[in-house]
C-alpha positions as CSV (number, residue, x, y, z in Angstrom):
1,M,0.0,-0.1,0.0
2,S,1.1,3.6,-0.6
3,A,2.7,5.7,2.2
4,N,0.9,8.7,0.9
5,P,-1.5,10.5,3.3
6,R,-5.2,9.6,2.9
7,P,-7.8,12.3,3.0
8,L,-9.1,11.3,6.5
9,D,-5.9,10.3,8.2
10,G,-6.1,11.7,11.7
11,I,-9.8,11.8,12.0
12,T,-11.5,9.7,14.6
13,V,-15.0,8.6,14.1
14,V,-17.0,6.9,16.9
15,S,-20.1,5.2,15.7
16,L,-23.1,3.7,17.6
17,E,-24.3,1.7,14.7
18,H,-26.1,-1.4,13.6
19,A,-27.7,-2.9,10.4
20,I,-26.6,-1.1,7.3
21,A,-27.1,2.6,7.0
22,A,-24.6,4.0,9.5
23,P,-22.2,1.0,9.0
24,F,-22.0,1.7,5.3
25,C,-21.4,5.3,5.9
26,T,-18.5,4.7,8.5
27,R,-17.0,2.1,6.3
28,Q,-16.5,4.7,3.7
29,L,-14.9,7.0,6.1
30,A,-12.5,4.4,7.3
31,D,-11.9,3.7,3.4
32,L,-10.3,7.3,3.3
33,G,-8.3,6.8,6.4
34,A,-10.4,7.7,9.2
35,R,-10.1,5.6,12.5
36,V,-13.7,4.3,13.2
37,I,-14.5,3.0,16.6
38,K,-17.6,0.9,16.2
39,V,-19.3,0.6,19.7
40,E,-21.2,-2.8,20.0
41,R,-23.1,-4.9,22.6
42,P,-20.7,-7.0,24.6
43,G,-20.8,-10.6,23.4
44,V,-23.3,-10.5,20.5
45,G,-22.4,-7.1,18.9
46,D,-23.9,-5.5,16.0
47,F,-27.1,-7.7,15.2
48,A,-26.1,-7.7,11.6
49,R,-23.4,-9.9,12.4
50,A,-26.2,-12.7,12.7
51,Y,-28.1,-12.0,9.4
52,D,-26.6,-14.9,7.7
53,T,-23.5,-17.2,7.7
54,R,-22.5,-17.0,4.1
55,V,-18.9,-15.7,4.5
56,H,-17.0,-18.4,6.2
57,G,-19.7,-18.5,8.9
58,Q,-20.0,-14.7,9.0
59,A,-22.8,-12.4,7.7
60,S,-22.6,-11.0,4.2
61,H,-23.9,-7.6,5.2
62,F,-21.4,-7.3,8.1
63,V,-18.4,-8.2,6.2
64,W,-19.3,-5.9,3.4
65,T,-19.8,-2.7,5.7
66,N,-17.3,-3.2,8.6
67,R,-13.8,-3.6,7.3
68,S,-11.1,-1.2,8.6
69,K,-12.8,-0.7,12.0
70,E,-12.1,-1.3,15.6
71,S,-14.6,-2.8,17.8
72,L,-15.3,-1.5,21.3
73,A,-17.7,-3.6,23.4
74,L,-19.6,-1.4,25.8
75,D,-22.9,-2.0,27.6
76,L,-24.0,1.6,27.6
77,K,-26.7,0.9,30.5
78,N,-23.7,0.5,32.7
79,P,-22.6,4.1,34.1
80,E,-19.0,3.4,33.9
81,A,-19.2,2.2,30.4
82,L,-21.1,5.1,29.3
83,A,-18.6,7.4,31.0
84,A,-15.8,5.8,29.0
85,L,-17.7,6.5,25.8
86,K,-18.1,10.1,26.7
87,D,-14.3,10.4,27.5
88,L,-13.6,9.0,24.0
89,L,-16.0,11.6,22.4
90,K,-14.1,14.4,24.2
91,D,-11.3,14.0,21.6
92,A,-13.3,12.6,18.7
93,D,-14.1,14.3,15.3
94,V,-17.3,12.5,14.5
95,L,-20.1,10.7,16.0
96,V,-22.4,8.7,13.9
97,Q,-25.5,6.9,15.4
98,N,-28.5,5.0,14.0
99,L,-30.0,3.7,17.1
100,A,-33.7,3.6,18.0
101,P,-35.3,7.2,17.8
102,G,-34.3,9.2,21.0
103,A,-32.2,6.6,22.4
104,A,-28.9,8.4,21.9
105,A,-30.4,11.7,23.5
106,R,-31.6,9.7,26.5
107,M,-28.1,8.6,27.1
108,G,-26.7,12.3,27.0
109,L,-25.4,11.8,23.5
110,S,-27.4,14.6,21.8
111,F,-25.6,17.2,19.7
112,A,-26.4,19.7,22.3
113,A,-25.1,17.9,25.2
114,L,-21.9,16.7,23.6
115,Q,-21.2,20.4,22.4
116,A,-20.4,21.2,25.9
117,I,-17.5,18.6,26.0
118,N,-16.4,19.0,22.5
119,P,-17.5,21.8,20.4
120,R,-15.6,20.6,17.6
121,L,-17.4,17.3,17.4
122,I,-19.7,16.6,14.2
123,V,-22.7,14.6,15.2
124,C,-24.7,12.7,12.6
125,D,-28.0,11.0,13.5
126,I,-29.3,8.6,11.0
127,S,-33.1,7.7,11.3
128,G,-36.0,6.5,9.3
129,Y,-37.9,9.9,9.3
130,G,-35.9,12.4,10.9
131,E,-35.7,14.1,14.3
132,D,-39.1,15.9,14.2
133,G,-42.6,15.5,12.4
134,P,-45.2,13.2,13.1
135,Y,-43.2,10.0,12.2
136,R,-40.4,10.9,14.2
137,D,-40.6,7.9,16.6
138,K,-41.7,5.2,14.1
139,K,-39.3,2.3,13.7
140,A,-37.9,2.1,10.2
141,Y,-36.2,-0.7,8.3
142,D,-35.2,-0.7,4.6
143,L,-38.1,-2.4,3.1
144,L,-40.5,-0.2,5.1
145,I,-39.0,2.9,3.7
146,Q,-38.9,1.5,0.2
147,A,-42.7,1.3,0.7
148,E,-43.2,4.8,2.4
149,A,-41.1,6.5,-0.4
150,G,-43.1,5.0,-3.2
151,F,-40.2,3.0,-4.5
152,L,-42.3,-0.3,-4.6
153,S,-45.1,1.2,-6.4
154,I,-42.8,1.9,-9.5
155,T,-40.7,-1.3,-9.1
156,G,-41.8,-4.8,-10.3
157,T,-44.2,-5.9,-12.9
158,P,-47.7,-4.8,-13.5
159,E,-49.1,-7.5,-11.4
160,T,-46.5,-7.7,-8.4
161,P,-44.6,-4.8,-6.9
162,S,-41.1,-5.7,-6.0
163,K,-38.3,-4.4,-3.6
164,A,-34.9,-3.7,-4.7
165,G,-32.5,-6.7,-4.5
166,N,-30.3,-4.8,-2.1
167,S,-30.7,-2.4,0.8
168,V,-31.5,0.6,-1.3
169,A,-33.1,2.9,1.4
170,D,-30.2,2.0,3.8
171,I,-27.6,2.6,1.0
172,A,-29.2,6.0,0.2
173,A,-29.1,7.1,3.8
174,G,-25.5,5.8,4.3
175,M,-24.3,7.8,1.2
176,Y,-26.0,11.1,2.5
177,A,-24.6,10.6,5.8
178,Y,-21.1,10.1,4.4
179,T,-21.2,13.2,2.1
180,N,-22.7,15.3,4.7
181,I,-20.1,14.2,7.2
182,L,-17.4,15.3,4.5
183,S,-19.1,18.5,4.1
184,A,-19.1,19.1,7.8
185,L,-15.5,18.4,8.0
186,L,-14.7,20.9,5.5
187,L,-17.0,23.5,7.0
188,R,-15.3,22.8,10.5
189,G,-11.8,23.6,8.6
190,K,-13.4,27.3,8.0
191,T,-15.3,27.9,11.3
192,G,-13.4,25.7,13.9
193,Q,-16.9,24.4,15.0
194,G,-18.6,21.1,14.8
195,S,-22.3,20.9,13.4
196,H,-25.3,18.6,13.6
197,I,-26.5,16.4,10.7
198,D,-29.9,14.9,10.7
199,V,-30.4,12.2,7.9
200,S,-33.7,10.6,7.2
201,M,-34.1,7.4,5.3
202,L,-37.2,8.6,3.9
203,E,-35.6,11.8,2.5
204,A,-32.7,10.1,1.1
205,L,-34.6,7.6,-0.9
206,G,-37.2,10.4,-1.7
207,E,-34.4,12.2,-3.4
208,W,-33.6,9.3,-5.5
209,M,-37.4,9.1,-6.5
210,G,-37.0,12.5,-8.2
211,Y,-37.7,11.2,-11.8
212,P,-40.8,9.4,-11.0
213,L,-42.1,12.2,-8.6
214,Y,-41.8,14.8,-11.5
215,Y,-43.2,12.3,-14.1
216,A,-46.4,12.1,-11.9
217,Y,-46.5,16.0,-11.4
218,E,-49.7,17.5,-10.6
219,G,-51.6,14.1,-10.5
220,A,-50.3,12.7,-13.8
221,P,-50.1,9.0,-14.0
222,P,-46.9,7.6,-12.5
223,P,-44.5,5.5,-14.3
224,P,-45.8,1.9,-14.8
225,R,-44.2,-1.0,-13.3
226,T,-42.5,-2.6,-16.3
227,G,-40.1,-5.2,-14.9
228,A,-36.4,-4.8,-16.1
229,S,-37.8,-2.6,-19.1
230,H,-37.7,1.2,-19.0
231,A,-41.2,2.6,-18.2
232,S,-41.0,5.5,-20.8
233,I,-38.1,4.8,-23.2
234,Y,-38.4,1.7,-25.7
235,P,-36.6,-0.4,-26.7
236,Y,-34.8,-0.3,-23.4
237,G,-34.6,-3.5,-21.5
238,P,-34.0,-7.0,-21.6
239,F,-34.4,-9.2,-24.7
240,P,-33.9,-12.9,-25.1
241,A,-31.4,-14.3,-27.7
242,G,-31.8,-17.5,-29.7
243,D,-29.6,-19.5,-27.5
244,G,-31.4,-18.9,-24.2
245,G,-29.2,-15.9,-23.1
246,A,-30.5,-12.4,-22.5
247,V,-29.0,-9.0,-23.4
248,L,-30.3,-5.6,-22.2
249,L,-30.1,-2.9,-24.7
250,G,-31.0,0.8,-24.8
251,V,-32.0,3.0,-27.8
252,Q,-31.9,6.5,-26.5
253,N,-32.3,8.8,-29.5
254,E,-33.3,8.7,-33.2
255,R,-29.9,8.4,-34.5
256,E,-29.5,5.3,-32.4
257,W,-32.9,4.0,-33.5
258,K,-32.0,4.3,-37.2
259,Q,-28.6,2.4,-36.4
260,F,-30.7,-0.2,-34.6
261,C,-32.8,-0.9,-37.5
262,D,-30.1,-0.8,-40.2
263,I,-27.6,-3.0,-38.5
264,V,-29.2,-5.0,-35.7
265,L,-32.6,-5.7,-37.1
266,A,-31.3,-5.4,-40.8
267,D,-34.5,-3.7,-41.7
268,P,-33.9,-0.1,-42.6
269,A,-37.4,0.6,-43.5
270,L,-38.5,0.1,-39.9
271,A,-36.8,3.4,-38.8
272,T,-39.4,5.5,-40.7
273,D,-42.4,3.4,-40.0
274,P,-44.9,5.8,-38.4
275,R,-45.6,3.4,-35.4
276,F,-42.0,3.6,-34.4
277,D,-40.4,6.9,-35.8
278,A,-40.3,8.6,-32.3
279,N,-39.7,7.4,-28.9
280,A,-43.4,8.3,-27.8
281,Q,-44.6,6.2,-30.8
282,R,-42.3,3.4,-30.1
283,N,-43.4,3.4,-26.3
284,A,-47.2,3.6,-27.3
285,H,-46.7,0.6,-29.8
286,R,-44.2,-1.5,-27.7
287,E,-45.8,-4.8,-28.1
288,A,-45.9,-4.7,-31.9
289,L,-42.3,-3.5,-31.9
290,K,-41.3,-6.3,-29.3
291,A,-42.7,-8.9,-31.6
292,L,-40.5,-7.6,-34.6
293,I,-37.4,-7.6,-32.3
294,H,-38.0,-11.0,-30.8
295,Q,-38.4,-12.4,-34.3
296,T,-35.0,-11.2,-35.3
297,F,-33.2,-12.0,-32.2
298,A,-34.3,-15.5,-32.1
299,A,-32.2,-16.5,-35.1
300,L,-29.1,-15.0,-33.2
301,S,-26.9,-16.2,-30.4
302,T,-26.0,-14.0,-27.5
303,E,-22.5,-13.5,-28.9
304,Q,-23.9,-12.6,-32.4
305,L,-26.5,-10.2,-30.8
306,V,-23.8,-8.5,-28.7
307,A,-21.4,-8.0,-31.7
308,R,-24.4,-6.5,-33.8
309,L,-25.2,-4.1,-31.1
310,D,-21.6,-3.1,-30.7
311,Q,-21.1,-2.6,-34.3
312,A,-24.3,-0.3,-34.3
313,Q,-22.8,1.4,-31.3
314,I,-26.1,0.6,-29.3
315,A,-25.5,0.4,-25.5
316,N,-25.9,-3.2,-24.2
317,A,-25.1,-5.6,-21.4
318,R,-25.3,-9.0,-20.4
319,M,-27.7,-10.2,-17.9
320,N,-25.1,-11.1,-15.2
321,D,-25.7,-12.9,-11.9
322,M,-23.6,-12.9,-8.9
323,A,-21.1,-15.4,-10.3
324,G,-20.8,-13.3,-13.4
325,L,-20.2,-10.3,-11.3
326,W,-17.4,-12.1,-9.1
327,A,-15.7,-13.1,-12.5
328,H,-16.4,-9.9,-14.3
329,P,-13.4,-9.4,-16.7
330,Q,-13.6,-5.5,-16.5
331,L,-13.3,-5.6,-12.7
332,Q,-10.3,-8.1,-13.1
333,A,-8.6,-6.0,-15.9
334,R,-8.7,-2.8,-13.7
335,G,-7.5,-4.6,-10.6
336,R,-10.4,-3.8,-8.6
337,W,-10.2,-6.7,-6.2
338,A,-8.3,-6.7,-3.0
339,T,-8.3,-9.0,0.1
340,V,-9.2,-8.0,3.7
341,G,-9.0,-10.2,6.8
342,T,-11.8,-11.1,9.0
343,P,-12.0,-13.3,12.2
344,A,-12.6,-16.3,10.0
345,G,-9.9,-15.6,7.4
346,E,-9.2,-13.4,4.4
347,V,-11.9,-12.8,1.9
348,P,-11.8,-10.9,-1.5
349,A,-13.3,-7.2,-1.4
350,L,-13.9,-4.8,-4.2
351,L,-11.9,-1.5,-3.9
352,P,-14.1,1.5,-3.2
353,P,-15.4,3.3,-6.5
354,G,-13.1,6.0,-7.9
355,R,-9.5,5.5,-8.4
356,N,-7.2,8.3,-7.0
357,N,-3.6,8.8,-8.0
358,A,-2.7,10.4,-4.8
359,Y,-3.4,7.7,-2.3
360,D,-4.6,4.0,-1.8
361,Y,-7.9,3.1,0.0
362,R,-7.5,1.7,3.6
363,M,-8.5,-1.9,3.2
364,D,-8.0,-3.4,6.8
365,A,-9.6,-6.3,8.5
366,V,-13.2,-6.8,9.8
367,P,-13.0,-6.8,13.7
368,A,-14.3,-9.4,16.1
369,V,-16.7,-8.2,18.7
370,G,-14.8,-6.3,21.3
371,E,-11.4,-7.0,19.6
372,H,-10.0,-3.7,20.5
373,T,-11.9,-2.9,23.7
374,E,-9.0,-3.2,26.1
375,A,-6.5,-1.2,24.0
376,I,-9.1,1.6,23.7
377,L,-10.0,1.6,27.4
378,R,-6.2,1.8,28.3
379,A,-5.6,4.7,26.0
380,L,-8.5,6.5,27.9
381,G,-6.6,5.9,31.3
382,R,-8.6,3.0,32.7
383,D,-6.2,0.6,34.5
384,A,-6.0,-3.1,34.7
385,A,-8.2,-3.0,37.8
386,Q,-10.9,-0.7,36.2
387,I,-11.2,-3.0,33.2
388,A,-11.5,-6.1,35.2
389,Q,-14.3,-4.6,37.2
390,L,-16.1,-3.7,33.9
391,R,-15.5,-7.2,32.6
392,A,-17.0,-8.8,35.8
393,A,-19.9,-6.5,35.4
394,K,-20.3,-7.7,31.8
395,A,-20.2,-3.9,30.7
396,I,-17.6,-4.8,28.2
């Protein structure tokens, strides 16, 4: 790894986190060099550790979102353990938390309370609905927010609404927490003061719903559920090849439509057919056009179809599964795989998106529960007797 400094070297982040939104945020801060101290329940840790056992007996979600962190096991119901956490926050740069609504504030960990002990501290609270409003106290999980944000209403088939195949609401919230924290660090560099960030999962996914929102402006019909096809552009989506494979393609403009007819369909006259000579017309007559496309594609193998689409400069992609992504030749050619340690041995991990020529990302191990507790407590001034007392009380 490069010896060049990383953007967040020297920044300490403390996180009271579980599940995905906050851990995904803080892992990205760790990728950039921050020291991330993850506070977990003694013994069991973050409940996401038990979601599944797919990665050498460890949870897939957990391995993905928790590399390069230190694990500090504290029972925050114990006054001495809570006092240790507050000592840690006196010199920290960032606190991230996604506990149940109001839980952090009840422990004296609100932004207002922590300003008194560390005015430079940035506090980022992640919740389902935000710190005020009528939904403030509602519990929120990823799928519930997908429903509340209208995501389910536009995703799936005409018959069946479908959730995203990953935790899209958690990921959205984690991304906005991450970028807001980076912005707050820049602001602190100008003002010397910390700030409070209130990230709502509903608002994060709501932002990502901008196109369907405006498409349904002033009561207009929303985008229909069209499976893997585009709701308003056609042809744009998956099409079967004659050998049983599938290729996704997208025709975005009239120049591409002419190329598609000339080269891919080998039917130049179709380009000026009044049923298909503009996207709105193609969308209105998509069933008729689909039948013509299927008729041509049925005589082509997947390789032949991709070759024609590439020749016509029509954007296309294969319908990969997870095995296809693991083995993707583009990721391998660009050297995007690294390895990280875990309590059960090394595993492959994708490097974070965005190559930077000035530094290498931090790609350190996923911690065991409480792996760093004693070292952190000693650095806070707790002696062996105090640590033993906490351990006897099962507070660490």
